[in-house]
N, C-alpha and C positions, 0 to 999 in steps of 0.2 A: 880585569873585568871579563875578558874573553874566557879566562880559565874558570871563573865562577859560573859563567853561562854554560860552558861545556860540562861542568860538573853537574849542574842542575839538569841538563838534557840527559846525561847518563843515568842519573837517578830516576828520572821520569820514565825512561825506556825500560829500566829494570822493573819498575813497579807496574808498567803497562796500563792500557786503557781500562781493563777490568777493575784494577784497583781504584782508578779514578772514578769510575762510574758507581762503584759500591759506596765510596765516600760521598759522591754527588747526590745519590738518592737519599742520603740521610740529612741533607740540607734543606732549609726552608725555600731555597731557590727552586729546587725540584718540585716542591709542593705547589708553589705559585705557578710554575710552568704547566704542571698537570691540570690545575684548576683553569688556567687560561685555555689549554687545549679543549677542555670540556665545555667551557663557556662559549668560546668562539665557534666550536664545532656545533653547538646547539643552534647558533644563529645562522647556520647555513641555509635554513629554510627561508631566511630573509633575503640573502644573496649568497650565491655559491662561492664568491671570493672570500668569504669568512673562513672557508676551509684552508686557504693559503695562510691566512692570518693565524689560524689555530696551529698549523704545523710550524710556522715561524716562531710563535710564542713558546712552543715546546722544544724545538731543536736548537735555536740560536743560543740560549743561555749555556747549555752544556758544551756547545762547540767553542764559544768564546772562552769559557772557563777552562776547557781542556788545553787550548792554546796557551793560556796563561800558566796553567799548571805544569805544562812541560818545561816552562822556564822557571817557575817558582812552585815546587811540589807541595809546599806547606800552605798554598792558597786556601784550599778547602778547610784545612785544620784551623786556620786563623778565623775564617768566617764562622765555623761552628763554635769556636771558643768565644767569639764576640757575642753570638746569639745566646750562649750559655750564661755569660756574665750579665747580659741585659736582663735575663730572667731573675737573677739574684739581686739586682739593684732595686732600691726602694723607689716608690712612686715619684717623689719630688726629684730624686736624682735622675730617674728615667726621663722626665720631662726636660731636664737640663741637657741630658745626653742627646735628645732629639734635636734641641736647638743647636748644640755644638756640632753634631754630625752633619746637619744640613748646611752649616757655614764653613766646614773644613773639608779638604780632600779626603776621600774615603780611605786610602792606603798610602803609606810612604815606605821607602826602602832604606835599609841600613847600609853601612859601608861595605858589608860582605854580600850584598845582593839579595838578602832574605827579606821577604815582605814583613812589615810591622805596622800595626794600626797607628795612624797619625794622631788619633784623638784618644789617648789612653791616660788614665790617672796614674799617679806614681806607683801606687801599690799594685796595679794591674801589670805595669811594666816589670816590676821586680818579680812577680809571680810567673811571668811568661816562660822563662827557661825551664821551670820545673814541670811544666805540663807536657806530657808526651802526646804524640798523635793518637795513640790508642785511648788515653783518657779523654782527650778532646772529643773523639767520636762518641764515646759512651755518654758524655755530658750533652752532646748535641742531641742524641735520641731523647734524653730526659727533657731537654729544653723544648723540643718540638711537641712532646706529649703534653706538657703543662704550661707552656708559655702563653701569656695573654697577648692580645693584638698590639698593645703599645710596645711591649718588649720586642716583638718580632719586627715592629716598625723601625727600631734602632738598627737591627741587622739589615733591614731592607735599604735604609738610607746609605749605609757604608758600602755594602757589597754591590748593589745594583748600580751605584755610581761607577765602579770599576767595570762592571759588565757593559755599561753604556759606552764608556770610553773605548774599551777593547773592540766592541762591535763596530763602532764608528771607524776605527782604524782598519777593520777588515771589510769595509764596504757594505755593512749590513744596516745602514742608517735608517731606512724607512721602517723596517720591522722593529728596530730598537726604539724608535720614537714612539711607536704604538705601545711598546711595553712600558717605557718610562712614563707615558701619560697614564697608563693604568696603575702604576705603582704610586703615583702622586696622590691617589685617592685613598688615604689612610683611614681605617686599617685595611690591610690587604684582603682580609677575609670578606670584606663587604663587597668587593668588586665582582666576584663571581655571582653573588646573590643578585646584584643589580643587573648583570647581563642576562641572568637566567630568568628573572621575573617576567619580562615581556613575553618570552616564549611560553612560560607556564600560564600566563593570563590568556594568551591567544589560543592554546590548544584546547582548554576546556570550552572556550567559546565555540570552536569548530565542532567539538563533540556535542555540544548542547543544541546547536541550531538545527541539525537534522531531527533531533528528538522533538523540538518544538514544532517543526514542520510536519512530523508524523502525527501529532496529536489531532489536528483537524481532520487528517485523512482517516484516522481511526473513527472519529465521531461521524464522518460522512458515510463510512462503510457500515456503521451500526444500523440495525433495522429501525425504521421509523415507527412511531406509535400508530396502531391501526386506527382508521377513521371510524367515527361513531356510526352506528346503524340508525337509519331514519325511515319513517313511514310518511313519504311525501304526499302532497295533495296531487290528485290525478284528475284530468278533465274528462273522465269516462267511468262508467260503471260496467262496461262490457268486460266479459271474461277475456283475459290476456293469455295467449297460448305459448308465446315464445319471446325471447329477449336476447339482445346482443350488446356487449360493451365493445366499442371500436378501439382501434389503436390509440386514438386521441383521448380515450376515457369517456366518450359520450355514449349514452344509452339510447337504444331504439327498441320499441316493443310493438307487437301486433296482436290482434284479437278478433273477436266476433264482429260481424258487420263490416269488415274491411278496415277497421280503425288502425291507424298507424300513429304512434306517439314518438316524439323525439324529446330529448333532454336538452334544455338550455339553462337559463337561470332557474327555470322550473319546467315541469313536463307540459308539453303543448301538443296539440293535434296537428299532424302533418297532412294526413289524409283521413277523411271521415268515412268514405265508402270504398276505399281501396283503389287499385288501378282500374281505369276505365269507369270509375264510379259505379261498379257493378254491385257493390255491397256484399260480395262473397266473403265468408269467414277466412281469415288468414291464420295459418298455423306455423309458418316458418319464417325466420329472418336471420340473415348472416351478413357479414361485412368483408370487404377485401382486406388484405394484410396491412395496408397503410391507412385503412379507415376512411378513404375518400368516397367510397361507393357502398351502398347497402342494397341487398336484394331481398325481396319478399315473395311469398308463395302461399297458396291456399286452395280452397275448393274451386271446382269447375275449371281447372287448368290455369287459375290466376297466377300470373308472374309479373313482377314489376321491378324497376331499378330506380334508386334515388341517389342523386349526387348530394353529398352531405354539405358541401360548401355553398352551393347555389340553391339547394332545395328542389331543383328540377327533377321530375320523375318521368319515366318512360314505361309504357305498357307493353309487356312481352307475353301477354296471355295466350294460352293454347299453342305452345311450341309444337311444331310438326302436326298441328291440328289435334293435339291430344287435350282432352278436356276432363281427364280424370281428376279426382281430388288428390292434391299433393299432400303427403303426410310428413315430409321432411325436406330440408333444404341445406345445402352446404356450399360455401364459396372458398376458393383458394386462389392465391396469386395477388399481384398488385393491380391497382386500378388501370384499366385499359388492356390488361392481359389476364382477365379473370377466367377461371374455370368454375362452372356452376353445375351442381348435381341436384336433380329433382327425383325424389323417391315417392312412389304412390302405393295405394292399397292393393294393387295387383301384383306386387313384388317386382316391379320393373324400375330401372333407373335410366334417366335421360340426361345426357351430358350436353352442356352448352359452353361455347367458347366465345367470349366477348372481345372483339378486335375492331378498332376504328369506328366505334359507334354501332356496330352490327353484331348480332349473335348468330352463330352457326350451331344448329342443334343436330345431334347424332341420332341414329336409330336407337330405340329403347333396348336395353339389355336386361336379362333376368339373372341376378346373381344366384338365386336359389330355386326352390321348387314352386314358387309362385305365392308363398305366404306373404301377408301384408308386411311391408317394411315399416319399422317403428322408429328408426334412427339412422342418420347419416352424418358423417363428419370428414373433413379434409384436413390433413396435416400441412399440405402445401398444394401446389397446382397439379401434382401427379399422384401423391400418396393419400389414400383415403380408406374409410371403413364404413360398413353399414350392417344393420342387424334386423332380423325379422321376428315375428311372433312365434316362430317354430324353433327357437334356440339356434338359429343360423347366424353366424358372424362371417363377414366376407371382407376381403382386402383387395384393393386395386393399387397398382403401381404405375398405371398408364393414364391416370386422370379420369377413370371411369369408363374406359372402353371395354375393359374386361375385369372379372372378379374371380378370386379363388377363395374357397371356404377354408376357414382356420379354426372353427369351433362352433358352438360349445357342446360337449356331451354331458348329459346327466344333470342339467340345470333344472331346478324345481319350479322356479318362477318364470314369468313371461318377460322378455327383455323389453325395456321401454325407451332407452336412450343410449347413445354412445358418445364418448369423449376421447380425444387424442391430443396429446401435447404436440404443439407445432414443432416442426423439424428442428431439433437442437435448439429449442426455444429458450431464450434467456429468462431469468427469474421475473422480469417485469412483463413477460408475455410477448416479446418481440421475436419473430421467427429468425432462425439461423440456417446453417447447413448441416446435413447429416440425417441419419434415420431417426424416427420417433422412438422414444424410450419405452413407452408402454401404451396400452389401450385399456380403457375402463368402460364397463357397461353396467347400467342400473337395471334392476328387475322389480317386478311388483310384489315380490316376497320379502323386500327389505334387504336384499343382498346386492353387493357390487362385485362383479367378476373382473379380475385384472389379468391381462395378457402381457407377458414380458418378451414375446417373440417366439417362445417355445412352449411354455406351460400356462395353464389357466389356474388362477387361485381365487376362490370365493372369500369374500370378507363380509361378515354380518354387520349391518349398519343400523337397521331399525326393525321394528315389528310391523310396521305399516308399509304400504307400497311406496317405492321410490319412483318419482315421475320424471326427474331430470337430473343430469350430472354435467359438470363442467370442470375443465382442467386447464390451467395456465401456469407456466413456470413450475414452482414447487408447491403450488396450492391446488387443492381439489375440494369441491363443494358439491353436495347433492341435496335435492329438495324432495319433500314427501307430500302425500295427499292430505295430511293433517296440518299443513302449514309450518312444518319444522325444517330448518336448515341444518345440515350436518357437515362437519369439516374433518379432513384427514390430516391431523397435525404431524403424524409419523406413520411409517408403513404399518398397514393392517390395524391401525388405531383410529377409530371414528368417535366423534363426540358432537352433541348438539351445540350449535352456535348460541352463545348468550353474551350479554353485556350488562352493564349497570343501569341501562336506561329503562329496563322493564318492558321493552318493546315486545320481546318474544313471549311474554305472558299475556299480551293483549288479546282481547276477543275479536279485534278487528282483522286478524289474520286467519284466513280460511285455507282452503287447499291451494298449494303452489304447483304450477305446471312446468316451469322451466327456470333455469338459472344460468348466468353467464359471468365470467371473470375476465378482467382486462385492465391494464394500466393501474394496478393496485386497487381496483374497485371490484365490488360484487353486487349484482342486481338480480333479484328474483321476482317473478310475476305469477299471478294466479287469478282466482275467481273474483268477480265484482270489481274489476279494475285495481286489484291489489298489486302494489309495488313496494318491495322492501329493498332498500339500497344502502350501501356502505359509502358514506361521504357524498359530496356533491361534485357535479361536473365543473371543471375549471373552464369557464367560457373564454374563447379567444380574445374577447374585448378586454379581459383582465390581463392579457399578455402572458397567460400561463400555458397556452397550448404549444 
């Protein structure tokens, strides 16, 4: 017996591990081990210890078989020949083989120490000596290429039983138990599919969920439908000269006789005769950045302040005892830290700073040669612009303490208004940080002049006089003295505003004097109490503010 074992070891050493592994890769055991490596490797996303199981399922079978092969070099040949015979056996015989193989030991040994299948039919035993290892290897390749799952199941029952026994003898029992459990689920090809399916089902779900989450985001980012234009009922027939849409979306308008209108569920009169009940015409209105305070100005030095939440108003008429007619008003900064600029017909600007309930007024400054100022605007509490009737445009960077001339040369019309986008203003009109992107001025020859910080560019808008211009976010709107509103949907492209309501063909619209944009809304005002508005104010009582 010792001599036989020594002979087997000598033969195995001569053939070497390379010969063993070449034969091993042609067996179904290698195929199953490879599939197990893939399947358990895929499951590492469930738990990392599946990696150890994957390595064990791939490495233990060849280690066990190699140990056996060193003692019995024909081990792999017998397994291959058994798989080959199983392929050529008829279906009824195959089912019988499955029953017999599961009830008998997988391999037995002859008197000379050579392995021999214990469950062989007589004709197979008689054919055994005639099959050389080379022929057995060739037939093994053919069997693996065309064998069905039941035929390979026969080979699995015989050979894996030996593998289990040998692994147990070498202390590899835990990993071997896992392999045996997997092999019991016949056919063998079904097991990788079962192991892989949960991972496949999970991965598409992970890929799909972000896409589902993204869809509402895309819908939320898409532009909302523009609100319909309306011609609301107004409690006055007085000519309205100016309008502002606050940060909250609420509109305020001022006009002849000191009338002040505010928008709630409908337009109402806040002041009938203006600050101090003097009845002076009001020509300017503007709001703080947060919309909590509104300033108004007009003839005979009239100045007033309204608190939008409480409705309380304060009279600040005749700052520094100046009673000139104010032609323009601009407000910058948040409530309680307001900067106010007042422009008059003498070409002077007066700056006021509101702090702790009091206003400090500076000495008047003259930006130009003394021509009447026709427009003034603040981008924030420090940066602002004004224009006069002599083609003069001036910039301040210190909140109105001083001004520098920046244009215009060669303009044909008289400048009527100025608009500037709030400092790095967002698309919904809320101010941010940084320099203004551009300045726009309207003129009575129907032209808008655009300043980009370096150059002036004229843009033809209409054939009639433009009386007002407003800019917020990416939107710019101008109004004319024939009651038309124009919008700038793209650079240097202007078109009249129209919609399906037929409003803009109405005879009720006469000359428009001012326009304002804010919080996604646009409001224009004009003669005989005319107000054109886009959408309605969402009242705080509705919980929309």
